[in-house]
mmCIF file of the N, C-alpha and C atoms, coordinates in Angstrom:
data_MODEL
# 
_entry.id   MODEL 
# 
loop_
_atom_site.group_PDB 
_atom_site.id 
_atom_site.type_symbol 
_atom_site.label_atom_id 
_atom_site.label_alt_id 
_atom_site.label_comp_id 
_atom_site.label_asym_id 
_atom_site.label_entity_id 
_atom_site.label_seq_id 
_atom_site.pdbx_PDB_ins_code 
_atom_site.Cartn_x 
_atom_site.Cartn_y 
_atom_site.Cartn_z 
_atom_site.occupancy 
_atom_site.B_iso_or_equiv 
_atom_site.pdbx_formal_charge 
_atom_site.auth_seq_id 
_atom_site.auth_comp_id 
_atom_site.auth_asym_id 
_atom_site.auth_atom_id 
_atom_site.pdbx_PDB_model_num 
ATOM 1   N N  . MET A 1 1  ? -85.714  -53.586 -25.203 1.00 0.00 ? 1  MET A N  1 
ATOM 2   C CA . MET A 1 1  ? -86.871  -52.991 -26.054 1.00 0.00 ? 1  MET A CA 1 
ATOM 3   C C  . MET A 1 1  ? -87.517  -53.694 -27.292 1.00 0.00 ? 1  MET A C  1 
ATOM 4   N N  . THR A 1 2  ? -88.669  -53.892 -27.466 1.00 0.00 ? 2  THR A N  1 
ATOM 5   C CA . THR A 1 2  ? -89.004  -54.406 -28.443 1.00 0.00 ? 2  THR A CA 1 
ATOM 6   C C  . THR A 1 2  ? -89.248  -53.673 -29.920 1.00 0.00 ? 2  THR A C  1 
ATOM 7   N N  . ALA A 1 3  ? -89.411  -53.978 -31.073 1.00 0.00 ? 3  ALA A N  1 
ATOM 8   C CA . ALA A 1 3  ? -89.463  -53.616 -32.237 1.00 0.00 ? 3  ALA A CA 1 
ATOM 9   C C  . ALA A 1 3  ? -90.538  -52.300 -32.198 1.00 0.00 ? 3  ALA A C  1 
ATOM 10  N N  . ASP A 1 4  ? -91.574  -52.562 -31.319 1.00 0.00 ? 4  ASP A N  1 
ATOM 11  C CA . ASP A 1 4  ? -92.581  -51.540 -31.140 1.00 0.00 ? 4  ASP A CA 1 
ATOM 12  C C  . ASP A 1 4  ? -92.454  -50.510 -30.159 1.00 0.00 ? 4  ASP A C  1 
ATOM 13  N N  . GLY A 1 5  ? -91.207  -50.380 -29.584 1.00 0.00 ? 5  GLY A N  1 
ATOM 14  C CA . GLY A 1 5  ? -90.688  -49.476 -28.558 1.00 0.00 ? 5  GLY A CA 1 
ATOM 15  C C  . GLY A 1 5  ? -91.141  -49.861 -27.217 1.00 0.00 ? 5  GLY A C  1 
ATOM 16  N N  . LYS A 1 6  ? -91.786  -51.133 -26.846 1.00 0.00 ? 6  LYS A N  1 
ATOM 17  C CA . LYS A 1 6  ? -92.009  -51.299 -25.521 1.00 0.00 ? 6  LYS A CA 1 
ATOM 18  C C  . LYS A 1 6  ? -90.783  -51.740 -24.598 1.00 0.00 ? 6  LYS A C  1 
ATOM 19  N N  . VAL A 1 7  ? -90.819  -51.390 -23.594 1.00 0.00 ? 7  VAL A N  1 
ATOM 20  C CA . VAL A 1 7  ? -89.815  -51.994 -22.593 1.00 0.00 ? 7  VAL A CA 1 
ATOM 21  C C  . VAL A 1 7  ? -90.042  -53.216 -21.745 1.00 0.00 ? 7  VAL A C  1 
ATOM 22  N N  . VAL A 1 8  ? -88.933  -54.184 -21.885 1.00 0.00 ? 8  VAL A N  1 
ATOM 23  C CA . VAL A 1 8  ? -89.246  -55.530 -21.638 1.00 0.00 ? 8  VAL A CA 1 
ATOM 24  C C  . VAL A 1 8  ? -88.675  -55.300 -20.198 1.00 0.00 ? 8  VAL A C  1 
ATOM 25  N N  . LEU A 1 9  ? -89.448  -55.427 -18.995 1.00 0.00 ? 9  LEU A N  1 
ATOM 26  C CA . LEU A 1 9  ? -89.031  -54.987 -17.736 1.00 0.00 ? 9  LEU A CA 1 
ATOM 27  C C  . LEU A 1 9  ? -88.071  -56.185 -17.096 1.00 0.00 ? 9  LEU A C  1 
ATOM 28  N N  . ASN A 1 10 ? -88.003  -57.489 -17.538 1.00 0.00 ? 10 ASN A N  1 
ATOM 29  C CA . ASN A 1 10 ? -86.976  -58.521 -17.220 1.00 0.00 ? 10 ASN A CA 1 
ATOM 30  C C  . ASN A 1 10 ? -85.678  -58.461 -17.827 1.00 0.00 ? 10 ASN A C  1 
ATOM 31  N N  . LEU A 1 11 ? -85.806  -57.504 -18.905 1.00 0.00 ? 11 LEU A N  1 
ATOM 32  C CA . LEU A 1 11 ? -84.447  -57.530 -19.688 1.00 0.00 ? 11 LEU A CA 1 
ATOM 33  C C  . LEU A 1 11 ? -84.014  -55.823 -19.636 1.00 0.00 ? 11 LEU A C  1 
ATOM 34  N N  . ALA A 1 12 ? -84.831  -54.880 -19.097 1.00 0.00 ? 12 ALA A N  1 
ATOM 35  C CA . ALA A 1 12 ? -84.431  -53.523 -19.240 1.00 0.00 ? 12 ALA A CA 1 
ATOM 36  C C  . ALA A 1 12 ? -83.219  -53.088 -18.680 1.00 0.00 ? 12 ALA A C  1 
ATOM 37  N N  . THR A 1 13 ? -82.367  -52.086 -19.236 1.00 0.00 ? 13 THR A N  1 
ATOM 38  C CA . THR A 1 13 ? -81.449  -51.394 -18.556 1.00 0.00 ? 13 THR A CA 1 
ATOM 39  C C  . THR A 1 13 ? -82.026  -50.011 -17.810 1.00 0.00 ? 13 THR A C  1 
ATOM 40  N N  . GLU A 1 14 ? -81.046  -49.561 -17.066 1.00 0.00 ? 14 GLU A N  1 
ATOM 41  C CA . GLU A 1 14 ? -81.420  -48.414 -16.610 1.00 0.00 ? 14 GLU A CA 1 
ATOM 42  C C  . GLU A 1 14 ? -81.973  -47.082 -17.450 1.00 0.00 ? 14 GLU A C  1 
ATOM 43  N N  . ALA A 1 15 ? -81.066  -47.156 -18.556 1.00 0.00 ? 15 ALA A N  1 
ATOM 44  C CA . ALA A 1 15 ? -81.566  -46.246 -19.807 1.00 0.00 ? 15 ALA A CA 1 
ATOM 45  C C  . ALA A 1 15 ? -82.799  -46.567 -20.502 1.00 0.00 ? 15 ALA A C  1 
ATOM 46  N N  . ASP A 1 16 ? -83.207  -47.718 -20.694 1.00 0.00 ? 16 ASP A N  1 
ATOM 47  C CA . ASP A 1 16 ? -84.360  -48.147 -21.133 1.00 0.00 ? 16 ASP A CA 1 
ATOM 48  C C  . ASP A 1 16 ? -85.481  -47.709 -20.428 1.00 0.00 ? 16 ASP A C  1 
ATOM 49  N N  . LEU A 1 17 ? -85.233  -47.975 -19.081 1.00 0.00 ? 17 LEU A N  1 
ATOM 50  C CA . LEU A 1 17 ? -86.316  -47.415 -18.124 1.00 0.00 ? 17 LEU A CA 1 
ATOM 51  C C  . LEU A 1 17 ? -86.681  -46.271 -18.230 1.00 0.00 ? 17 LEU A C  1 
ATOM 52  N N  . MET A 1 18 ? -85.759  -45.357 -18.241 1.00 0.00 ? 18 MET A N  1 
ATOM 53  C CA . MET A 1 18 ? -85.357  -43.919 -17.988 1.00 0.00 ? 18 MET A CA 1 
ATOM 54  C C  . MET A 1 18 ? -86.379  -43.412 -19.354 1.00 0.00 ? 18 MET A C  1 
ATOM 55  N N  . ARG A 1 19 ? -86.538  -44.113 -20.498 1.00 0.00 ? 19 ARG A N  1 
ATOM 56  C CA . ARG A 1 19 ? -87.374  -43.612 -21.396 1.00 0.00 ? 19 ARG A CA 1 
ATOM 57  C C  . ARG A 1 19 ? -88.813  -43.743 -21.262 1.00 0.00 ? 19 ARG A C  1 
ATOM 58  N N  . LEU A 1 20 ? -89.119  -44.191 -19.991 1.00 0.00 ? 20 LEU A N  1 
ATOM 59  C CA . LEU A 1 20 ? -90.593  -44.247 -19.807 1.00 0.00 ? 20 LEU A CA 1 
ATOM 60  C C  . LEU A 1 20 ? -90.858  -42.750 -19.010 1.00 0.00 ? 20 LEU A C  1 
ATOM 61  N N  . PRO A 1 21 ? -92.080  -42.447 -19.204 1.00 0.00 ? 21 PRO A N  1 
ATOM 62  C CA . PRO A 1 21 ? -92.731  -41.187 -18.761 1.00 0.00 ? 21 PRO A CA 1 
ATOM 63  C C  . PRO A 1 21 ? -92.676  -41.611 -17.262 1.00 0.00 ? 21 PRO A C  1 
ATOM 64  N N  . GLY A 1 22 ? -92.326  -40.294 -16.292 1.00 0.00 ? 22 GLY A N  1 
ATOM 65  C CA . GLY A 1 22 ? -92.215  -40.422 -15.217 1.00 0.00 ? 22 GLY A CA 1 
ATOM 66  C C  . GLY A 1 22 ? -91.167  -41.359 -14.420 1.00 0.00 ? 22 GLY A C  1 
ATOM 67  N N  . ILE A 1 23 ? -90.073  -41.739 -15.313 1.00 0.00 ? 23 ILE A N  1 
ATOM 68  C CA . ILE A 1 23 ? -89.148  -42.501 -14.737 1.00 0.00 ? 23 ILE A CA 1 
ATOM 69  C C  . ILE A 1 23 ? -87.683  -41.836 -14.897 1.00 0.00 ? 23 ILE A C  1 
ATOM 70  N N  . GLY A 1 24 ? -87.272  -41.526 -13.637 1.00 0.00 ? 24 GLY A N  1 
ATOM 71  C CA . GLY A 1 24 ? -85.799  -40.824 -13.964 1.00 0.00 ? 24 GLY A CA 1 
ATOM 72  C C  . GLY A 1 24 ? -84.756  -41.836 -13.279 1.00 0.00 ? 24 GLY A C  1 
ATOM 73  N N  . PRO A 1 25 ? -83.742  -41.390 -12.924 1.00 0.00 ? 25 PRO A N  1 
ATOM 74  C CA . PRO A 1 25 ? -82.451  -42.249 -12.482 1.00 0.00 ? 25 PRO A CA 1 
ATOM 75  C C  . PRO A 1 25 ? -83.056  -42.886 -11.167 1.00 0.00 ? 25 PRO A C  1 
ATOM 76  N N  . ALA A 1 26 ? -83.668  -42.180 -10.170 1.00 0.00 ? 26 ALA A N  1 
ATOM 77  C CA . ALA A 1 26 ? -83.724  -42.915 -9.023  1.00 0.00 ? 26 ALA A CA 1 
ATOM 78  C C  . ALA A 1 26 ? -84.969  -43.923 -9.045  1.00 0.00 ? 26 ALA A C  1 
ATOM 79  N N  . LYS A 1 27 ? -85.880  -43.743 -9.775  1.00 0.00 ? 27 LYS A N  1 
ATOM 80  C CA . LYS A 1 27 ? -87.321  -44.841 -9.833  1.00 0.00 ? 27 LYS A CA 1 
ATOM 81  C C  . LYS A 1 27 ? -86.406  -46.037 -10.798 1.00 0.00 ? 27 LYS A C  1 
ATOM 82  N N  . ALA A 1 28 ? -85.791  -45.577 -11.699 1.00 0.00 ? 28 ALA A N  1 
ATOM 83  C CA . ALA A 1 28 ? -85.026  -46.507 -12.617 1.00 0.00 ? 28 ALA A CA 1 
ATOM 84  C C  . ALA A 1 28 ? -84.375  -47.638 -11.634 1.00 0.00 ? 28 ALA A C  1 
ATOM 85  N N  . ALA A 1 29 ? -83.431  -46.781 -10.867 1.00 0.00 ? 29 ALA A N  1 
ATOM 86  C CA . ALA A 1 29 ? -82.540  -47.831 -9.949  1.00 0.00 ? 29 ALA A CA 1 
ATOM 87  C C  . ALA A 1 29 ? -83.377  -48.578 -8.842  1.00 0.00 ? 29 ALA A C  1 
ATOM 88  N N  . ALA A 1 30 ? -84.612  -48.024 -8.640  1.00 0.00 ? 30 ALA A N  1 
ATOM 89  C CA . ALA A 1 30 ? -85.256  -48.693 -7.376  1.00 0.00 ? 30 ALA A CA 1 
ATOM 90  C C  . ALA A 1 30 ? -85.932  -50.019 -8.170  1.00 0.00 ? 30 ALA A C  1 
ATOM 91  N N  . ILE A 1 31 ? -86.597  -49.733 -9.352  1.00 0.00 ? 31 ILE A N  1 
ATOM 92  C CA . ILE A 1 31 ? -86.944  -51.009 -10.290 1.00 0.00 ? 31 ILE A CA 1 
ATOM 93  C C  . ILE A 1 31 ? -85.685  -51.847 -10.520 1.00 0.00 ? 31 ILE A C  1 
ATOM 94  N N  . LEU A 1 32 ? -84.628  -51.654 -10.903 1.00 0.00 ? 32 LEU A N  1 
ATOM 95  C CA . LEU A 1 32 ? -83.793  -52.684 -11.034 1.00 0.00 ? 32 LEU A CA 1 
ATOM 96  C C  . LEU A 1 32 ? -83.435  -53.367 -9.677  1.00 0.00 ? 32 LEU A C  1 
ATOM 97  N N  . ALA A 1 33 ? -83.395  -52.526 -8.628  1.00 0.00 ? 33 ALA A N  1 
ATOM 98  C CA . ALA A 1 33 ? -83.193  -53.308 -7.374  1.00 0.00 ? 33 ALA A CA 1 
ATOM 99  C C  . ALA A 1 33 ? -84.119  -54.248 -6.923  1.00 0.00 ? 33 ALA A C  1 
ATOM 100 N N  . LEU A 1 34 ? -85.511  -53.678 -7.019  1.00 0.00 ? 34 LEU A N  1 
ATOM 101 C CA . LEU A 1 34 ? -86.715  -54.806 -6.864  1.00 0.00 ? 34 LEU A CA 1 
ATOM 102 C C  . LEU A 1 34 ? -86.585  -55.958 -7.809  1.00 0.00 ? 34 LEU A C  1 
ATOM 103 N N  . ARG A 1 35 ? -86.102  -55.721 -9.094  1.00 0.00 ? 35 ARG A N  1 
ATOM 104 C CA . ARG A 1 35 ? -86.086  -56.983 -10.052 1.00 0.00 ? 35 ARG A CA 1 
ATOM 105 C C  . ARG A 1 35 ? -84.980  -57.751 -9.567  1.00 0.00 ? 35 ARG A C  1 
ATOM 106 N N  . ALA A 1 36 ? -83.761  -57.497 -9.043  1.00 0.00 ? 36 ALA A N  1 
ATOM 107 C CA . ALA A 1 36 ? -82.860  -58.228 -8.472  1.00 0.00 ? 36 ALA A CA 1 
ATOM 108 C C  . ALA A 1 36 ? -83.238  -58.917 -7.219  1.00 0.00 ? 36 ALA A C  1 
ATOM 109 N N  . LYS A 1 37 ? -83.831  -58.151 -6.548  1.00 0.00 ? 37 LYS A N  1 
ATOM 110 C CA . LYS A 1 37 ? -84.383  -58.766 -5.268  1.00 0.00 ? 37 LYS A CA 1 
ATOM 111 C C  . LYS A 1 37 ? -85.497  -59.979 -5.541  1.00 0.00 ? 37 LYS A C  1 
ATOM 112 N N  . MET A 1 38 ? -86.415  -59.781 -6.411  1.00 0.00 ? 38 MET A N  1 
ATOM 113 C CA . MET A 1 38 ? -87.457  -60.822 -6.923  1.00 0.00 ? 38 MET A CA 1 
ATOM 114 C C  . MET A 1 38 ? -87.018  -61.959 -7.684  1.00 0.00 ? 38 MET A C  1 
ATOM 115 N N  . LYS A 1 39 ? -85.644  -61.527 -8.456  1.00 0.00 ? 39 LYS A N  1 
ATOM 116 C CA . LYS A 1 39 ? -85.172  -62.319 -9.380  1.00 0.00 ? 39 LYS A CA 1 
ATOM 117 C C  . LYS A 1 39 ? -85.597  -62.027 -10.810 1.00 0.00 ? 39 LYS A C  1 
ATOM 118 N N  . ARG A 1 40 ? -87.074  -61.797 -10.897 1.00 0.00 ? 40 ARG A N  1 
ATOM 119 C CA . ARG A 1 40 ? -87.733  -61.638 -12.111 1.00 0.00 ? 40 ARG A CA 1 
ATOM 120 C C  . ARG A 1 40 ? -88.958  -60.739 -11.663 1.00 0.00 ? 40 ARG A C  1 
ATOM 121 N N  . PHE A 1 41 ? -89.525  -60.212 -12.601 1.00 0.00 ? 41 PHE A N  1 
ATOM 122 C CA . PHE A 1 41 ? -91.041  -59.683 -12.310 1.00 0.00 ? 41 PHE A CA 1 
ATOM 123 C C  . PHE A 1 41 ? -91.874  -60.713 -13.004 1.00 0.00 ? 41 PHE A C  1 
ATOM 124 N N  . ARG A 1 42 ? -93.035  -60.914 -12.382 1.00 0.00 ? 42 ARG A N  1 
ATOM 125 C CA . ARG A 1 42 ? -93.916  -61.833 -12.870 1.00 0.00 ? 42 ARG A CA 1 
ATOM 126 C C  . ARG A 1 42 ? -95.170  -61.066 -13.719 1.00 0.00 ? 42 ARG A C  1 
ATOM 127 N N  . LYS A 1 43 ? -95.460  -60.118 -13.082 1.00 0.00 ? 43 LYS A N  1 
ATOM 128 C CA . LYS A 1 43 ? -96.717  -59.308 -13.596 1.00 0.00 ? 43 LYS A CA 1 
ATOM 129 C C  . LYS A 1 43 ? -96.169  -57.725 -13.343 1.00 0.00 ? 43 LYS A C  1 
ATOM 130 N N  . VAL A 1 44 ? -96.871  -56.978 -14.216 1.00 0.00 ? 44 VAL A N  1 
ATOM 131 C CA . VAL A 1 44 ? -96.602  -55.448 -14.429 1.00 0.00 ? 44 VAL A CA 1 
ATOM 132 C C  . VAL A 1 44 ? -96.966  -54.730 -12.811 1.00 0.00 ? 44 VAL A C  1 
ATOM 133 N N  . ASP A 1 45 ? -97.984  -55.549 -12.316 1.00 0.00 ? 45 ASP A N  1 
ATOM 134 C CA . ASP A 1 45 ? -98.338  -54.923 -11.054 1.00 0.00 ? 45 ASP A CA 1 
ATOM 135 C C  . ASP A 1 45 ? -97.277  -55.079 -10.104 1.00 0.00 ? 45 ASP A C  1 
ATOM 136 N N  . ASP A 1 46 ? -96.146  -55.791 -10.062 1.00 0.00 ? 46 ASP A N  1 
ATOM 137 C CA . ASP A 1 46 ? -95.084  -55.781 -9.528  1.00 0.00 ? 46 ASP A CA 1 
ATOM 138 C C  . ASP A 1 46 ? -94.324  -54.389 -9.021  1.00 0.00 ? 46 ASP A C  1 
ATOM 139 N N  . LEU A 1 47 ? -94.547  -53.673 -9.923  1.00 0.00 ? 47 LEU A N  1 
ATOM 140 C CA . LEU A 1 47 ? -94.061  -52.363 -10.001 1.00 0.00 ? 47 LEU A CA 1 
ATOM 141 C C  . LEU A 1 47 ? -94.657  -51.532 -8.799  1.00 0.00 ? 47 LEU A C  1 
ATOM 142 N N  . LEU A 1 48 ? -95.765  -51.877 -8.484  1.00 0.00 ? 48 LEU A N  1 
ATOM 143 C CA . LEU A 1 48 ? -96.409  -51.147 -7.562  1.00 0.00 ? 48 LEU A CA 1 
ATOM 144 C C  . LEU A 1 48 ? -95.465  -51.192 -6.000  1.00 0.00 ? 48 LEU A C  1 
ATOM 145 N N  . ARG A 1 49 ? -94.755  -52.132 -5.983  1.00 0.00 ? 49 ARG A N  1 
ATOM 146 C CA . ARG A 1 49 ? -93.840  -52.324 -4.731  1.00 0.00 ? 49 ARG A CA 1 
ATOM 147 C C  . ARG A 1 49 ? -92.584  -51.241 -4.826  1.00 0.00 ? 49 ARG A C  1 
ATOM 148 N N  . VAL A 1 50 ? -92.355  -50.659 -6.015  1.00 0.00 ? 50 VAL A N  1 
ATOM 149 C CA . VAL A 1 50 ? -91.540  -49.578 -6.122  1.00 0.00 ? 50 VAL A CA 1 
ATOM 150 C C  . VAL A 1 50 ? -91.983  -48.223 -5.401  1.00 0.00 ? 50 VAL A C  1 
ATOM 151 N N  . LYS A 1 51 ? -91.340  -47.816 -4.300  1.00 0.00 ? 51 LYS A N  1 
ATOM 152 C CA . LYS A 1 51 ? -91.720  -46.461 -3.651  1.00 0.00 ? 51 LYS A CA 1 
ATOM 153 C C  . LYS A 1 51 ? -91.984  -45.392 -4.684  1.00 0.00 ? 51 LYS A C  1 
ATOM 154 N N  . GLY A 1 52 ? -93.071  -44.651 -4.582  1.00 0.00 ? 52 GLY A N  1 
ATOM 155 C CA . GLY A 1 52 ? -93.418  -43.480 -5.895  1.00 0.00 ? 52 GLY A CA 1 
ATOM 156 C C  . GLY A 1 52 ? -94.007  -43.934 -6.755  1.00 0.00 ? 52 GLY A C  1 
ATOM 157 N N  . LEU A 1 53 ? -93.906  -45.350 -7.178  1.00 0.00 ? 53 LEU A N  1 
ATOM 158 C CA . LEU A 1 53 ? -94.720  -45.824 -8.224  1.00 0.00 ? 53 LEU A CA 1 
ATOM 159 C C  . LEU A 1 53 ? -96.309  -46.140 -7.646  1.00 0.00 ? 53 LEU A C  1 
ATOM 160 N N  . GLY A 1 54 ? -97.269  -45.430 -8.127  1.00 0.00 ? 54 GLY A N  1 
ATOM 161 C CA . GLY A 1 54 ? -98.627  -45.807 -7.653  1.00 0.00 ? 54 GLY A CA 1 
ATOM 162 C C  . GLY A 1 54 ? -99.587  -46.248 -8.714  1.00 0.00 ? 54 GLY A C  1 
ATOM 163 N N  . ARG A 1 55 ? -101.029 -46.333 -8.422  1.00 0.00 ? 55 ARG A N  1 
ATOM 164 C CA . ARG A 1 55 ? -101.569 -47.102 -9.514  1.00 0.00 ? 55 ARG A CA 1 
ATOM 165 C C  . ARG A 1 55 ? -101.840 -45.947 -10.899 1.00 0.00 ? 55 ARG A C  1 
ATOM 166 N N  . ARG A 1 56 ? -101.866 -44.721 -10.410 1.00 0.00 ? 56 ARG A N  1 
ATOM 167 C CA . ARG A 1 56 ? -101.797 -43.874 -11.498 1.00 0.00 ? 56 ARG A CA 1 
ATOM 168 C C  . ARG A 1 56 ? -100.533 -43.776 -12.522 1.00 0.00 ? 56 ARG A C  1 
ATOM 169 N N  . SER A 1 57 ? -99.470  -43.880 -11.919 1.00 0.00 ? 57 SER A N  1 
ATOM 170 C CA . SER A 1 57 ? -98.146  -44.114 -12.722 1.00 0.00 ? 57 SER A CA 1 
ATOM 171 C C  . SER A 1 57 ? -98.350  -45.476 -13.524 1.00 0.00 ? 57 SER A C  1 
ATOM 172 N N  . LEU A 1 58 ? -98.818  -46.504 -12.637 1.00 0.00 ? 58 LEU A N  1 
ATOM 173 C CA . LEU A 1 58 ? -98.922  -47.868 -13.421 1.00 0.00 ? 58 LEU A CA 1 
ATOM 174 C C  . LEU A 1 58 ? -99.771  -47.748 -14.612 1.00 0.00 ? 58 LEU A C  1 
ATOM 175 N N  . LYS A 1 59 ? -100.896 -47.178 -14.534 1.00 0.00 ? 59 LYS A N  1 
ATOM 176 C CA . LYS A 1 59 ? -101.784 -47.198 -15.559 1.00 0.00 ? 59 LYS A CA 1 
ATOM 177 C C  . LYS A 1 59 ? -101.308 -46.505 -16.723 1.00 0.00 ? 59 LYS A C  1 
ATOM 178 N N  . ARG A 1 60 ? -100.485 -45.362 -16.561 1.00 0.00 ? 60 ARG A N  1 
ATOM 179 C CA . ARG A 1 60 ? -99.765  -44.891 -17.684 1.00 0.00 ? 60 ARG A CA 1 
ATOM 180 C C  . ARG A 1 60 ? -98.709  -45.779 -18.305 1.00 0.00 ? 60 ARG A C  1 
ATOM 181 N N  . LEU A 1 61 ? -98.082  -46.537 -17.454 1.00 0.00 ? 61 LEU A N  1 
ATOM 182 C CA . LEU A 1 61 ? -96.877  -47.259 -18.072 1.00 0.00 ? 61 LEU A CA 1 
ATOM 183 C C  . LEU A 1 61 ? -97.242  -48.689 -18.560 1.00 0.00 ? 61 LEU A C  1 
ATOM 184 N N  . ARG A 1 62 ? -98.554  -49.140 -18.096 1.00 0.00 ? 62 ARG A N  1 
ATOM 185 C CA . ARG A 1 62 ? -98.760  -50.503 -18.609 1.00 0.00 ? 62 ARG A CA 1 
ATOM 186 C C  . ARG A 1 62 ? -98.946  -50.796 -20.002 1.00 0.00 ? 62 ARG A C  1 
ATOM 187 N N  . PRO A 1 63 ? -99.417  -49.838 -21.022 1.00 0.00 ? 63 PRO A N  1 
ATOM 188 C CA . PRO A 1 63 ? -99.209  -50.013 -22.434 1.00 0.00 ? 63 PRO A CA 1 
ATOM 189 C C  . PRO A 1 63 ? -97.861  -50.041 -23.016 1.00 0.00 ? 63 PRO A C  1 
ATOM 190 N N  . LEU A 1 64 ? -96.720  -49.321 -22.196 1.00 0.00 ? 64 LEU A N  1 
ATOM 191 C CA . LEU A 1 64 ? -95.495  -49.169 -22.644 1.00 0.00 ? 64 LEU A CA 1 
ATOM 192 C C  . LEU A 1 64 ? -94.554  -50.273 -22.209 1.00 0.00 ? 64 LEU A C  1 
ATOM 193 N N  . VAL A 1 65 ? -95.088  -51.268 -21.520 1.00 0.00 ? 65 VAL A N  1 
ATOM 194 C CA . VAL A 1 65 ? -94.027  -52.355 -20.955 1.00 0.00 ? 65 VAL A CA 1 
ATOM 195 C C  . VAL A 1 65 ? -94.526  -53.754 -21.084 1.00 0.00 ? 65 VAL A C  1 
ATOM 196 N N  . LEU A 1 66 ? -93.465  -54.583 -21.131 1.00 0.00 ? 66 LEU A N  1 
ATOM 197 C CA . LEU A 1 66 ? -93.969  -56.017 -21.272 1.00 0.00 ? 66 LEU A CA 1 
ATOM 198 C C  . LEU A 1 66 ? -93.177  -56.686 -20.170 1.00 0.00 ? 66 LEU A C  1 
ATOM 199 N N  . ILE A 1 67 ? -93.412  -57.755 -19.487 1.00 0.00 ? 67 ILE A N  1 
ATOM 200 C CA . ILE A 1 67 ? -92.799  -58.588 -18.498 1.00 0.00 ? 67 ILE A CA 1 
ATOM 201 C C  . ILE A 1 67 ? -91.427  -59.394 -19.106 1.00 0.00 ? 67 ILE A C  1 
ATOM 202 N N  . ASP A 1 68 ? -91.864  -59.833 -20.249 1.00 0.00 ? 68 ASP A N  1 
ATOM 203 C CA . ASP A 1 68 ? -90.799  -60.757 -21.011 1.00 0.00 ? 68 ASP A CA 1 
ATOM 204 C C  . ASP A 1 68 ? -90.841  -60.269 -22.527 1.00 0.00 ? 68 ASP A C  1 
ATOM 205 N N  . PRO A 1 69 ? -90.076  -60.667 -23.191 1.00 0.00 ? 69 PRO A N  1 
ATOM 206 C CA . PRO A 1 69 ? -90.000  -60.424 -24.702 1.00 0.00 ? 69 PRO A CA 1 
ATOM 207 C C  . PRO A 1 69 ? -91.083  -61.500 -25.203 1.00 0.00 ? 69 PRO A C  1 
ATOM 208 N N  . PRO A 1 70 ? -91.686  -60.734 -26.381 1.00 0.00 ? 70 PRO A N  1 
ATOM 209 C CA . PRO A 1 70 ? -92.595  -61.854 -27.086 1.00 0.00 ? 70 PRO A CA 1 
ATOM 210 C C  . PRO A 1 70 ? -91.944  -62.916 -27.658 1.00 0.00 ? 70 PRO A C  1 
ATOM 211 N N  . SER A 1 71 ? -92.649  -64.173 -27.607 1.00 0.00 ? 71 SER A N  1 
ATOM 212 C CA . SER A 1 71 ? -91.945  -65.316 -27.951 1.00 0.00 ? 71 SER A CA 1 
ATOM 213 C C  . SER A 1 71 ? -92.298  -65.320 -29.515 1.00 0.00 ? 71 SER A C  1 
ATOM 214 N N  . ILE A 1 72 ? -91.135  -65.755 -29.993 1.00 0.00 ? 72 ILE A N  1 
ATOM 215 C CA . ILE A 1 72 ? -91.253  -66.093 -31.832 1.00 0.00 ? 72 ILE A CA 1 
ATOM 216 C C  . ILE A 1 72 ? -91.618  -67.187 -31.982 1.00 0.00 ? 72 ILE A C  1 
ATOM 217 N N  . ASP A 1 73 ? -92.399  -67.581 -32.892 1.00 0.00 ? 73 ASP A N  1 
ATOM 218 C CA . ASP A 1 73 ? -92.692  -68.854 -33.049 1.00 0.00 ? 73 ASP A CA 1 
ATOM 219 C C  . ASP A 1 73 ? -91.895  -69.336 -34.466 1.00 0.00 ? 73 ASP A C  1 
ATOM 220 N N  . PRO A 1 74 ? -91.239  -70.617 -34.294 1.00 0.00 ? 74 PRO A N  1 
ATOM 221 C CA . PRO A 1 74 ? -90.307  -70.884 -35.428 1.00 0.00 ? 74 PRO A CA 1 
ATOM 222 C C  . PRO A 1 74 ? -91.161  -70.946 -36.816 1.00 0.00 ? 74 PRO A C  1 
ATOM 223 N N  . PRO A 1 75 ? -90.564  -70.748 -37.954 1.00 0.00 ? 75 PRO A N  1 
ATOM 224 C CA . PRO A 1 75 ? -91.367  -70.810 -39.138 1.00 0.00 ? 75 PRO A CA 1 
ATOM 225 C C  . PRO A 1 75 ? -91.842  -72.422 -39.577 1.00 0.00 ? 75 PRO A C  1 
# 
């Protein structure tokens, strides 16, 4: 999770995913299985490949997730 509470999909644990609205143990496990199969998520829309996650769910999740952590520019 980021400092502002967003879930980083390519680093998230099952517990992190379950903090998202509408994501219980089964969907969290399905998201992790898809990530393992794909090696990494490339875009948030990849979540549409999870059974039970549709466009309405994705619209609700989009502001709460990131694909990768924000980069930190060195000082």
